[in-house]
N, C-alpha and C positions, 0 to 999 in steps of 0.2 A: 504494499500499499504506500502510496506517496505520502510523504510527511513534510510539512511546511515548518520552518523554523524562523521565526521573526523575533525581533526585540521590540523597543518602543522608540518616536521621533519628534523634536520640538517644532513649534511653528517653524516651518523650514526656513523661513526668513531669517530667524534668530541664529542659524547656523549652529556650529558645535559649541559655541560659547555657552549656551544654556543646557546644562547637563543634568538638571533637576528632573526627576521622575514626573510623569503625568499625574496631576492631582485634581484637574477639573474635568468634569464629564463633558463628553460631546453631546451637542444638542441632537436630540433624536430626529431622524428622518426616515420615517417608515412608509411615507405615503408613495403610493405607486402612481406614475405618470400614465394617463390615459394612453399615450401613443408609444409606449415602449416600457423598458425595465424601470425598477424603482430608482429614484434619485440617490445619490450618495449621501452619507450623513453630513450635517453642518458641523464644522469644527470652529469653535470659538478661538479667535486669534490669540486669546491669552493662554490657551492650553499650551503647557510645555511638554515637549515630546523628546524622549531620550534616544540618542543613536543605538541601534541594536548592535549586538556582538556575534560573531560566528554565524551569520545568517546563511552563507552560502556553502552547501555541503561539497564534500569531496569532488574534485574535478572529474574523476572516473565515473561518477554516478550520473552525470547529466543527460546522456543519451537516453539511458533506461528510464529516468525520471521524466523526461519530456514525453517519450512514448506512453508511458503510464498516465501522464496528464491528459493527453489526446484520448486515450481510452476511456477515461473517466468523464471527460467533457462530452464525448459522443453519448455515453449512458445517461448522463445527468442534464443533457441539453444546455450545458454552459460553455462559455468561451474559455480559451486558454490564456492566461497572463503569464509570459516567460519574462522574468526578471533577471537579466544578465548583469553580473557585478562580481565584486570581490570584497572579501572581508577587511581589506586594507583601505577601502574606499569610503571616505567620509559621506559623500553624497548617497552611496549605496546603503550605508548603515542608517542615514536619516530616512531614506525612503521605506526601508524594513521597519524602522521604528514607527512611522506613520501607519504602515500596514498592520502593526500589532495593536493599535488602539482597539478596544473591545468593538465599538459600533462600526469602525473601519473594517475590521477583520470579519465581522458578521456580514457587512455589505458585499465585500470581496468574495466571500464564501458563497454567497447567494447568486453572484454573477459569473464567477471565474473559478477555474482550477488554476492555482497559482503555483508556478514552479520556479524556484530560483536556480539559476545556473551559474556556476563558478567560472569565470574566464581568465582565472589566474591573474597575470599582469597584463590583461588584454593579449593574451597569446595562446590561449586554450578554449576550446569549444565554440570558436567562432564560426564554424561550419553549420553549427545549428542555426544562427541567424542568417547565414548566407543562403540556406534553403529557402528562405523567405525573400530573398532579395536584399537584405540589410547587411551592410558592412558596419562593424562596431568600431567607432573611433574613440569613444568615450563611454564610461559606465556611471551610473545605471543606464542600460538601454533596455526599454520595455517594449514587448511585442503583444499586441491583443490579436489572437487569431481564432478563427471559428473552428469547430470540431472538423470541419472539412478541409482545414488547413489554408484558409483564406485570410491573408493579413489585412487587418482593418486599419492600422495606423502607419502605414509605409511612409506617409508625409511627415510623421512626428516621432518615430521611433527613438531617435536620439535626443528628444526634447527634455528629458529628465536628467540629462547629464550634469546639470549644475542645479539639482533639486533643492540644494541648500538655499538658493536665492529665490526660491518660490514659496508661497504660502502653502499650508497643508491643504487649505480649501482648494486653491487653484490646481494642485495635484490631482485631487479626487475629482474636480470639475473636468479635467482633461481626460482622465480615465474614463469618465461617464460620457464624454463626447465620443470618445473611440468606441466605447461599448455600443452606443446607439446606432452605430453605422451597419451593424450586422445583425 
């Protein structure tokens, strides 16, 4: 079974300087849009999110975990969110921290099969992204893919490469925009 391992993220715009654990709850957003999937939760800008540690599993597991993710996505009618990164990467750790927020994790789980892929020092597992026509230049690189393996965010796969400069809400809104494409 595919296992996710995420930590916790600060209002991304605060960067790594704010390392206090999250103490304020996310505002609930369980309303369903009439024309698509449920909207992501609303994250109060004062919520502090701690960067995650050891998010990306062993490099050798990537191909198997990606295949398991697609099998699960097909069975559960969800999309696959492939998060390419490395445990050394501050932006990757921040993104994973956001993904670990309880309401964010719940929303992600309802929409995606999330699979973190360790790219080493941007020199391993790059062929996985290349299968979808994406060349990884920076991490995190996030792909949103249908169970039929259609990439939905080819125009923005590298957008989260500077996740620390983005607010938590803008990251979620971007994922939601990509999710609604398919």
